[in-house]
C-alpha positions in Angstrom: 12.7 182.0 -83.7 16.1 183.3 -85.0 17.8 181.6 -82.0 16.3 178.2 -83.0 17.5 178.6 -86.6 20.9 179.6 -85.5 21.2 176.6 -83.2 20.0 174.2 -85.9 22.6 175.6 -88.3 25.3 175.3 -85.6 24.4 171.6 -85.0 24.4 170.7 -88.7 27.8 172.4 -89.1 29.3 170.4 -86.2 28.0 167.1 -87.7 29.4 167.9 -91.1 32.8 168.9 -89.6 32.9 165.6 -87.7 32.2 163.5 -90.8 34.9 165.4 -92.7 37.4 164.9 -89.9 36.7 161.1 -89.8 37.1 160.8 -93.6 40.4 162.8 -93.4 41.8 160.5 -90.8 40.8 157.4 -92.8 42.4 158.7 -95.9 45.6 159.6 -94.0 45.7 156.1 -92.5 45.2 154.5 -95.9 48.0 156.7 -97.3 50.4 155.7 -94.6 49.5 152.0 -95.2 50.0 152.2 -98.9 53.2 154.0 -98.4 54.5 151.0 -96.6 53.0 148.5 -99.1 50.3 145.9 -98.6 50.8 143.4 -95.7 52.7 140.2 -96.6 50.6 137.2 -97.6 50.9 133.9 -95.8 51.7 130.9 -98.0 53.2 127.5 -97.8 56.3 126.6 -99.9 57.9 123.6 -101.5 61.0 122.9 -103.5 61.7 121.4 -106.9 62.7 117.8 -106.2 64.9 115.6 -108.3 63.4 112.1 -108.8 64.0 109.0 -110.9 61.1 107.8 -113.0 60.9 104.6 -115.0 60.3 105.1 -118.7 56.7 104.4 -119.9 54.6 104.2 -122.9 51.2 105.8 -122.3 48.0 104.7 -124.1 44.3 104.5 -123.6 42.3 101.3 -123.5 39.1 99.5 -122.5 38.6 96.9 -119.8 37.1 93.5 -120.9 36.0 90.4 -119.0 38.1 87.3 -119.5 34.9 85.3 -120.0 31.6 87.0 -121.0 28.5 85.2 -122.1 24.7 85.7 -122.3 23.3 82.6 -120.5 20.5 81.2 -122.7 18.4 78.0 -122.9 19.3 75.4 -125.5 15.7 74.3 -125.6 12.3 76.1 -125.4 10.2 75.9 -122.3 8.3 77.6 -119.6 10.2 79.2 -116.7 9.3 77.2 -113.5 12.1 78.3 -111.1 14.6 81.2 -110.9 17.4 80.4 -108.5 19.6 83.5 -108.7 19.6 87.2 -107.9 20.8 89.9 -110.3 24.4 90.9 -109.6 25.2 87.8 -107.5 28.3 85.7 -107.8 27.8 82.1 -109.0 30.0 79.0 -109.4 30.3 76.7 -112.4 27.4 74.2 -112.4 25.0 76.2 -110.3 21.4 75.8 -111.5 20.2 79.3 -112.5 16.8 78.5 -114.0 14.6 75.4 -114.2 12.1 75.0 -117.1 9.0 73.0 -117.0 10.0 69.4 -117.8 6.9 67.4 -117.0 6.2 66.4 -120.6 9.9 65.5 -121.2 9.9 63.3 -118.0 6.7 61.5 -119.2 8.3 60.9 -122.6 11.4 59.5 -120.9 9.4 57.1 -118.8 7.6 55.9 -122.0 10.8 55.3 -123.8 12.4 53.5 -120.8 9.3 51.2 -120.8 9.7 50.5 -124.5 13.4 49.8 -123.9 12.7 47.3 -121.2 10.2 45.5 -123.5 12.7 45.5 -126.3 15.4 44.0 -124.1 13.0 41.3 -122.9 12.2 40.5 -126.6 15.9 40.3 -127.4 16.5 38.0 -124.5 13.6 35.6 -125.6 15.1 35.4 -129.1 18.5 34.8 -127.6 17.2 31.8 -125.7 15.9 30.3 -128.9 19.4 30.1 -130.3 20.1 26.5 -131.5 16.5 25.6 -131.8 14.5 25.2 -135.1 12.5 28.3 -134.1 15.6 30.5 -134.0 16.0 33.1 -136.7 19.1 35.3 -137.2 17.0 38.0 -138.8 14.6 38.0 -135.9 17.5 38.4 -133.5 19.0 41.2 -135.5 15.7 43.1 -135.5 15.3 42.6 -131.8 18.9 43.8 -131.2 18.4 46.8 -133.4 15.2 47.8 -131.7 16.9 47.6 -128.3 19.9 49.7 -129.4 17.6 52.3 -131.1 15.5 52.7 -128.0 18.6 52.9 -125.8 19.8 55.9 -128.0 16.4 57.5 -127.7 16.4 57.2 -124.0 19.8 58.8 -123.8 18.7 61.6 -126.1 15.6 62.3 -124.0 17.7 62.3 -120.8 20.0 65.0 -122.4 16.9 67.0 -123.4 15.7 66.7 -119.8 19.0 67.9 -118.4 18.9 70.9 -120.6 15.7 72.0 -118.8 18.1 72.9 -115.9 20.1 76.0 -117.1 23.4 76.1 -115.3 26.3 78.5 -115.0 29.0 77.6 -117.5 31.8 79.1 -115.3 32.5 81.0 -112.1 31.5 84.6 -112.4 29.2 87.5 -111.5 25.7 87.7 -113.0 24.2 90.7 -114.7 20.5 91.9 -114.7 17.8 89.2 -115.0 16.0 89.3 -118.4 13.2 86.8 -117.6 10.3 86.3 -115.1 8.5 83.3 -113.7 6.1 81.9 -116.2 7.8 83.3 -119.3 8.0 81.0 -122.3 11.6 81.3 -123.4 12.8 80.3 -126.9 16.0 78.4 -127.6 18.9 80.9 -127.6 16.9 83.7 -125.8 19.2 85.6 -123.3 18.3 85.0 -119.7 21.2 86.8 -117.8 24.7 88.0 -118.6 27.6 86.2 -116.8 31.1 87.6 -116.6 34.3 86.7 -115.0 35.8 89.8 -113.4 38.9 88.4 -111.6 41.3 88.6 -113.4 40.3 91.1 -116.1 41.7 92.2 -119.4 42.7 95.7 -120.6 42.9 96.1 -124.4 44.9 99.0 -125.8 46.9 100.1 -128.9 50.3 101.6 -129.4 51.9 103.0 -132.6 53.7 100.5 -134.7 57.0 102.2 -134.1 56.8 101.0 -130.5 56.9 97.3 -131.5 60.5 96.8 -130.4 59.6 98.2 -127.0 56.7 95.9 -126.1 57.2 92.3 -124.9 54.7 90.0 -123.1 55.4 89.9 -119.4 56.2 93.7 -119.1 54.6 95.3 -116.0 51.8 97.9 -116.6 49.7 100.2 -114.5 46.3 101.6 -115.3 44.0 104.3 -113.8 40.3 104.7 -114.2 37.9 107.6 -113.6 35.9 105.7 -111.0 39.0 105.5 -108.7 41.1 108.6 -109.7 43.5 108.3 -106.7 44.4 104.6 -107.2 46.5 102.8 -109.7 46.1 99.1 -110.6 49.0 96.9 -111.5 49.2 94.0 -114.0 51.3 92.7 -116.9 51.3 92.7 -120.7 49.8 89.4 -121.8 49.5 89.4 -125.6 51.0 91.4 -128.5 49.0 91.1 -131.6 50.9 89.4 -134.5 49.6 92.0 -137.0 49.4 95.8 -137.4 46.1 97.5 -138.2 46.6 98.8 -141.8 44.2 101.7 -141.3 45.6 103.2 -138.1 49.1 101.7 -138.2 48.7 100.6 -134.6 49.5 97.5 -132.7 46.9 95.9 -130.5 48.0 94.7 -127.0 46.2 93.0 -124.2 47.1 93.2 -120.5 45.8 91.3 -117.5 45.1 92.6 -114.0 44.3 90.6 -110.9 41.2 92.7 -109.9 40.7 90.6 -106.7 38.6 93.3 -105.2 36.3 93.5 -108.2 36.6 97.3 -108.5 37.5 97.2 -112.2 34.5 96.4 -114.5 34.2 95.6 -118.2 33.6 98.6 -120.3 35.6 101.0 -118.2 37.9 103.5 -120.0 41.5 103.2 -118.7 44.7 105.1 -119.0 47.5 102.6 -119.5 51.2 103.0 -118.6 53.4 100.3 -120.0 56.5 100.4 -117.9 59.9 100.1 -119.8 63.2 98.9 -118.3 65.6 101.6 -117.0 65.0 104.9 -115.3 65.6 108.5 -116.1 66.2 111.6 -113.8 63.4 114.2 -113.7 62.6 117.3 -111.8 59.1 117.3 -110.2 56.7 119.5 -108.3 53.4 118.8 -106.6 50.5 119.5 -108.9 49.1 122.1 -106.5 52.2 124.3 -106.9 51.5 124.9 -110.6 49.0 127.3 -112.0 47.4 126.0 -115.2 46.2 128.6 -117.7 45.0 128.5 -121.4 48.2 130.3 -122.4 50.6 128.0 -120.4 51.7 127.0 -116.9 53.5 129.0 -114.3 54.6 129.0 -110.7 55.4 131.7 -108.1 59.1 131.5 -107.4 60.2 132.7 -104.0 63.3 135.0 -103.7 65.0 136.6 -100.7 65.4 140.3 -100.9 67.3 141.3 -97.8 65.3 140.0 -94.8 62.1 139.8 -96.9 60.6 137.1 -99.1 59.0 138.1 -102.4 57.3 136.1 -105.1 57.7 136.4 -108.9 55.7 134.5 -111.5 57.8 132.1 -113.5 56.6 130.3 -116.7 57.4 126.6 -116.7 57.1 123.7 -119.2 55.5 120.6 -117.7 55.6 117.0 -118.8 54.2 113.8 -117.5 52.0 113.5 -114.4 52.3 110.6 -112.0 50.0 110.7 -109.0 50.1 114.1 -107.5 53.5 115.1 -109.0 54.2 116.8 -112.3 57.4 116.6 -114.3 59.1 120.0 -114.9 60.8 120.1 -118.2 62.1 123.8 -118.1 61.8 127.0 -116.2 63.1 125.9 -112.8 66.2 124.3 -111.3 66.6 121.5 -108.7 66.0 122.8 -105.2 64.4 126.0 -106.2 61.8 127.3 -103.8 58.3 128.0 -105.0 54.8 128.7 -103.6 52.9 125.5 -102.8 49.5 126.9 -101.6 48.1 130.4 -101.5 48.4 131.4 -105.2 45.1 133.2 -105.5 46.0 136.1 -103.2 49.4 136.7 -104.8 50.6 139.2 -107.4 53.9 139.9 -109.0 56.6 141.2 -106.5 54.4 140.7 -103.4 56.0 140.2 -100.0 55.1 136.8 -98.3 55.7 135.0 -95.1 55.9 131.2 -94.8 53.2 129.5 -92.8 53.3 125.7 -92.3 56.0 124.5 -94.7 55.2 121.4 -96.6 58.0 118.9 -96.3 58.4 116.6 -99.3 59.8 113.2 -98.6 62.4 112.1 -101.1 61.1 109.9 -103.9 57.4 110.8 -103.7 55.9 110.0 -107.1 58.8 107.7 -108.1 57.6 104.8 -110.1 
C-alpha cells in the first residue's frame, strides 16, 4: 500500500516537473525574441509624386432631363389600345394609346354627309345665276352653310386624331399609369416621357465666382451610382441674375449621356475646369490613414541597413480619382507605406514586398 502511494507521488512529481520545464523554455524563448525586437512587417511602398492639376471650381448639382413631360390625353375617352411598354424608348409620332373613337367617327360621317348635301345645294343655286329664279341671298346662305359644315368636318377630324395619343418627341418612357378599359379625363397623366441624351446638370456657385465662369467651359461630374467613373460635358448657360437669398449664381451644363447611365434626379458632384494648371504633390488614397483628429501616413526611413516607419501627420486637399493632394507634411519623392498600415506601430522595422510603381501623371486632369 505504501509502495503504491509512493509511486503515485513520484509520477505526479515528474509530470509537474515536466510542465514547469516546458513553461521555462517557452518564457526563455519569448525573452530571447523580445530582446531582438518583433519581426519586421511586410508592406508595399509608394512615393510622393509631383503632378500638374487643372484649376477647378467644385459644386454640387442635380441632373435634369432636357425634355420631360407627362403624356396625357387632350380629350376624354375609354382606353382601347396600349401600344407601349414601361421603360421603353419611343420616337416622335409613335402611337402610345388609342381611345375609343367609334362615336367620333360616326359624327364625322354624318357631318361629311351634310357637307356633301350643302355643296350640292350651293351648286344648284349657282346654276340659277342669271335666271329670274336666282337670289343672291339664297346663294349666300348656301355658301355659308357649306363653309360652316366644312369647318365642322375639319374640327371633328382633329377631335378624332386626338383619340390617338402620340409621343411628342424622342425619349424613354416611364411607368404606365393606365390600364385597358380605363376612362381617362382630359389632362390625366398616362406615362412620363423624358429625353435622356443629352442631359442637363444644374448647379450653383458663389457670386464671387462670376468672373471665372463662361459658357463653353469644360466640366466633369461624378455620381454615386458610378463612383469610379467621371462624365464630361460643357457649361451651357450662366443665369443672368443672382439669387438674392443665397447670393449664388445658377449654372446649367450639358453632358452627352449616349450610354444612358445618367438619369434625371441624380445627385452630382460637379467640377468646372478652369484654364491653366498648377503643380501639386499627390499620394494614392490608400497610403493615407484618415482619423477624426486628422490624417497621417507612415513615412519610411533607412536606419543603417534596416527600414523603419514613423507616423507623420499630413494636410490633404482635393481628391481626384484615387489620388489625394498633399498640402503639407511631406516632400516630393518621399517614401511612404502604401499598404499594410494596420499591422504597423511607431518605429517598427519593415521589409518591402511587392513595390507599387506609380506611372507619372496618374490623376492629372
